[in-house]
C-alpha positions in Angstrom: 152.0 66.8 27.8 154.6 64.5 29.6 156.2 65.9 32.7 159.8 66.9 32.2 162.2 65.1 34.7 164.5 68.1 34.5 161.7 70.5 35.4 160.9 68.3 38.5 164.5 68.2 39.6 164.7 72.0 39.1 161.7 72.4 41.3 163.1 70.2 44.0 166.3 72.2 43.9 164.2 75.2 45.1 163.2 73.3 48.2 165.6 74.0 51.1 166.2 72.5 54.5 164.9 75.2 56.9 167.8 74.7 59.3 170.7 74.3 56.9 169.4 76.6 54.2 170.5 74.2 51.5 168.5 72.6 48.7 167.5 69.0 49.0 169.6 67.9 46.0 172.9 69.3 47.2 172.2 67.7 50.6 171.6 64.4 48.7 168.2 63.9 50.3 166.4 62.6 47.3 166.2 58.8 47.5 163.8 58.1 44.6 161.9 60.0 41.9 159.2 58.4 39.8 157.1 60.2 37.2 154.0 58.4 36.0 152.4 58.6 32.6 149.4 60.2 34.2 151.5 63.1 35.5 151.7 61.9 39.1 155.1 62.4 40.7 156.4 60.3 43.6 159.4 61.4 45.5 161.3 59.9 48.4 163.1 62.2 50.8 165.6 61.2 53.5 165.6 63.0 56.9 167.8 62.5 59.8 164.7 61.4 61.8 161.1 60.9 60.9 160.3 63.1 63.9 162.4 65.9 62.4 160.8 69.3 63.1 161.4 70.3 59.5 159.4 67.5 58.0 156.1 69.3 57.6 157.8 72.4 56.2 159.7 70.3 53.6 156.4 68.5 52.7 154.6 71.7 52.1 157.4 73.2 50.0 157.7 70.2 47.8 154.0 70.1 47.2 154.1 73.8 46.3 157.1 73.6 44.0 156.0 70.4 42.2 152.4 71.6 41.9 153.6 74.4 39.8 155.4 72.2 37.3 153.7 71.9 33.9 151.8 68.6 33.5 152.0 67.5 37.2 148.6 66.2 38.3 149.5 64.9 41.8 152.4 64.6 44.2 153.2 61.7 46.6 155.9 62.2 49.2 157.6 59.4 51.1 159.9 60.2 54.0 162.6 57.9 55.4 165.0 58.3 58.2 168.8 57.9 57.8 171.2 59.2 55.2 172.1 56.0 53.3 172.2 56.4 49.5 172.1 52.7 48.6 168.4 51.9 49.1 165.4 53.9 48.0 163.0 55.0 50.7 159.4 53.8 51.0 160.0 50.1 50.3 158.7 50.4 46.7 162.0 49.1 45.3 161.7 51.6 42.4 164.8 53.3 41.1 164.9 56.7 39.5 164.3 56.7 35.8 166.5 58.6 33.3 169.9 59.9 34.4 171.1 58.6 37.8 171.1 60.7 41.0 174.5 62.2 41.9 176.7 60.2 44.3 176.9 61.3 47.9 179.6 64.0 48.4 181.9 61.7 50.4 181.6 59.0 47.7 182.7 61.5 45.1 185.6 62.6 47.3 186.8 59.1 47.9 186.7 58.3 44.2 188.9 61.2 43.3 191.0 61.8 46.3 193.5 64.7 45.6 195.5 64.1 48.7 196.3 60.3 48.7 199.4 60.7 50.9 197.4 61.9 53.9 196.0 59.0 56.1 193.3 61.0 58.0 191.6 64.3 57.3 189.7 65.7 60.2 187.5 68.9 60.0 187.0 71.0 63.1 183.7 73.0 62.9 181.2 74.9 65.0 177.6 76.0 64.6 178.5 79.6 65.5 181.5 81.9 65.8 183.1 82.8 69.1 183.3 79.3 70.7 187.0 78.9 70.3 186.9 76.6 67.2 190.3 77.8 65.9 191.9 77.5 69.3 190.8 73.9 69.5 191.9 73.2 65.9 195.4 74.6 66.5 195.9 72.8 69.8 194.6 69.5 68.6 197.1 69.7 65.7 200.0 70.5 68.1 198.9 67.9 70.6 198.7 65.2 67.9 202.2 66.1 66.7 203.5 65.9 70.3 202.0 62.4 70.4 204.3 61.4 67.5 202.1 62.0 64.5 203.0 63.9 61.3 200.4 66.6 61.3 199.2 69.3 58.9 196.9 72.2 59.8 194.8 74.0 57.1 193.1 77.2 57.9 189.9 76.8 56.0 188.2 79.7 57.7 188.5 81.9 54.6 186.3 84.6 56.0 188.2 85.1 59.3 191.6 83.4 59.2 193.2 83.5 62.6 196.0 80.9 62.3 198.7 83.3 61.2 198.4 85.1 64.6 197.9 81.9 66.6 200.9 80.2 65.0 203.2 83.3 64.9 203.5 83.2 61.1 201.9 86.6 60.2 205.2 88.3 59.4 206.7 85.3 57.5 206.0 85.6 53.7 204.8 82.3 52.1 206.9 80.5 49.6 206.0 78.5 46.5 207.7 76.1 44.2 206.1 76.1 40.8 202.3 75.9 41.4 202.7 74.4 44.9 202.6 76.4 48.1 205.2 75.4 50.7 203.5 75.2 54.1 205.1 76.6 57.3 206.9 74.2 59.6 206.0 75.5 63.0 205.4 74.0 66.5 206.0 70.5 65.0 203.3 70.8 62.3 202.9 71.9 58.7 200.4 74.8 58.4 198.9 77.0 55.7 196.2 79.7 55.9 194.6 82.0 53.4 195.5 84.7 55.8 199.1 84.2 54.8 198.3 84.9 51.2 196.6 88.3 51.6 197.4 91.6 53.1 196.9 91.7 56.9 194.2 94.3 56.9 192.5 93.2 53.7 188.8 92.4 54.1 188.0 88.9 52.7 184.7 89.2 50.9 183.9 86.0 49.1 180.9 84.9 47.1 180.1 81.2 46.9 182.2 80.2 43.8 185.1 82.3 45.1 184.9 80.5 48.5 184.9 77.2 46.7 187.9 78.1 44.6 189.9 79.5 47.4 189.4 76.5 49.7 190.1 74.0 46.8 193.4 75.8 45.9 194.6 75.9 49.5 193.8 72.3 50.1 195.2 70.8 46.9 198.0 73.2 46.0 199.8 73.1 49.4 202.7 70.7 49.4 201.7 68.6 52.4 203.8 65.6 51.7 203.0 62.4 53.7 200.9 63.1 56.8 199.2 61.0 59.5 196.6 63.6 60.0 195.4 66.9 58.4 193.3 69.1 60.6 191.1 71.6 58.8 189.8 74.6 60.7 186.4 75.4 59.0 184.5 78.7 59.0 181.7 78.7 61.7 178.2 77.8 60.6 176.8 75.7 57.8 178.0 77.6 54.7 179.7 76.9 51.4 183.1 75.6 52.6 181.8 72.5 54.4 180.0 71.4 51.3 183.1 72.0 49.2 185.1 70.1 51.7 182.7 67.1 51.6 182.8 67.0 47.8 186.6 67.5 47.6 188.3 65.5 50.3 187.6 62.0 51.9 187.2 62.9 55.5 187.8 60.5 58.4 185.4 62.6 60.3 184.6 65.9 62.1 185.0 67.4 65.5 182.4 70.0 66.6 183.3 72.6 69.2 180.7 74.0 71.6 180.5 76.1 74.7 178.2 74.9 77.6 175.3 77.3 77.2 172.0 76.4 75.6 172.3 78.8 72.6 175.6 77.3 71.7 174.2 73.8 72.0 171.4 74.7 69.5 174.0 75.8 66.9 176.3 72.8 67.6 173.3 70.6 67.0 172.9 72.1 63.5 176.6 71.6 62.8 176.3 67.9 63.8 173.3 67.5 61.6 175.1 69.2 58.7 178.1 66.8 58.9 175.8 63.8 59.1 173.8 64.9 56.1 177.0 65.3 54.1 177.9 61.7 55.0 180.7 62.8 57.4 181.1 60.9 60.7 181.1 63.1 63.8 184.0 61.9 65.8 183.1 63.9 68.8 182.2 67.1 70.6 184.6 69.3 72.6 183.3 71.6 75.3 185.4 74.8 75.2 185.3 77.5 77.9 183.9 74.8 80.2 184.8 76.6 83.4 187.2 79.2 84.8 189.7 78.8 87.6 190.1 82.0 89.6 193.2 83.2 91.4 191.7 81.7 94.6 191.8 78.2 92.9 188.0 78.0 92.9 186.3 76.8 89.7 183.5 79.0 88.3 181.0 77.7 85.8 180.5 80.9 83.9 178.6 79.4 81.0 177.1 76.4 82.9 179.4 73.4 82.6 178.3 70.1 81.0 176.1 71.4 78.2 178.2 69.9 75.4 178.5 66.6 77.1 174.7 66.5 77.5 174.3 67.3 73.8 176.7 64.6 72.8 174.6 62.1 74.7 171.4 63.3 73.2 172.8 63.1 69.6 174.7 59.8 70.1 178.1 61.2 69.4 181.3 60.8 71.5 182.3 63.4 74.0 186.1 64.2 73.7 186.5 66.3 76.7 186.6 69.8 78.2 188.9 72.8 77.9 188.6 75.6 80.5 188.8 79.3 80.2 192.5 79.9 80.8 194.4 83.2 80.5 197.5 81.2 79.4 195.6 79.8 76.4 194.6 83.3 75.3 198.1 84.7 76.0 199.9 82.0 74.1 197.4 82.4 71.2 198.1 86.1 71.0 201.9 85.4 71.1 201.7 82.8 68.4 203.1 80.1 70.7 200.7 77.2 71.2 203.6 74.9 72.2 203.7 76.9 75.5 200.2 75.5 76.3 201.9 72.1 76.8 205.2 73.1 78.3 204.3 75.9 80.7 201.0 74.8 82.2 200.8 71.1 83.3 197.0 71.1 83.8 196.2 72.9 80.5 198.6 70.6 78.7 197.0 67.5 80.2 193.5 68.7 79.2 194.5 69.4 75.6 196.4 66.2 75.3 193.4 64.3 76.8 191.1 65.7 74.0 193.6 64.7 71.4 194.0 61.2 72.7 190.2 60.8 72.9 190.1 61.8 69.2 192.8 59.3 68.3 190.6 56.6 69.9 187.7 57.6 67.8 189.8 57.6 64.7 190.9 54.0 65.5 187.3 53.0 66.0 186.4 54.6 62.7 189.2 52.6 61.0 187.8 49.3 62.4 184.4 50.2 61.2 185.7 50.9 57.7 187.6 47.6 57.6 184.7 45.5 58.8 182.2 44.3 56.2 179.3 42.4 57.8 178.5 39.1 56.2 175.5 38.8 53.9 172.7 36.6 55.3 170.3 35.2 52.8 166.9 34.1 54.2 164.8 31.8 52.1 161.2 30.9 52.6 
């Protein structure tokens, strides 16, 4: 009895990355799949590193799942590092038989870009909640606008939307023209949040397909117009929305927010890995709550300053800067006035602007990388 390719793919779909809790196919980890006439199955799996701590667990799960498929007589697994989808792993040169593997999420998004009038789309994410991700997203957007850009801000945190409060729009009803939602024009930016479309005290309980649909509608049915940059505030963690984002929109890259302590670094590391596995460039890390300046003018490292910068060095991603614990930042967020962060506190404004300028530099570097195509060198002999 020949082995069914569909049965093999279904079995591989039951194998999950232990850190990201997503199956290998949705993460685009499968580099090749060969099924022999004798029932032997050979699979190639991409990992971020061949020294990845999840490698052995993934190997065992693949062997278990494929071993249970009817007709399979043996399983060979080849691991390769890197996330490229253009070359099969293992050096065999074999390509999958039958129907082709799905394109990487960002390749799909670029091929069917629903927001062609936006030059750059930047996601702001975090491995855990409570690190000030939304605060950084809001102030990045306002800082970029103050630097002369046309900026939009999308509250993609559909589980805990906080932008209506932070932008002061919670009491302003949304407007629509036909099927398009008109974004708010506040603090020099265009902004829209799912929190503006539901009752203030309504609990947002979303299953996966509902989360996908809500994010897709917000992103594509908001009348953004022409923008230099759209900043997207993601939910914390590695859930459904980042995957939807990667499949839907061609991202310039992502910014990961982290606080200095070790436990936050561990979660930020997972967020960086998630973006890389989805084919999204990580433009940099921001260390929020880096330190606290007391009334005596002394700086206190409450959470241990420098952890995010150390993580950035370890993972080979840019470090965009630090933002301190600042009572003005909290006060202005509660008042819905992020502009005051730049006009009423010179030091705070300089730090936030510094992060935004560092991000702009990384975006420019990304543009240069996109435009440069290395020459092909043919070696004979």
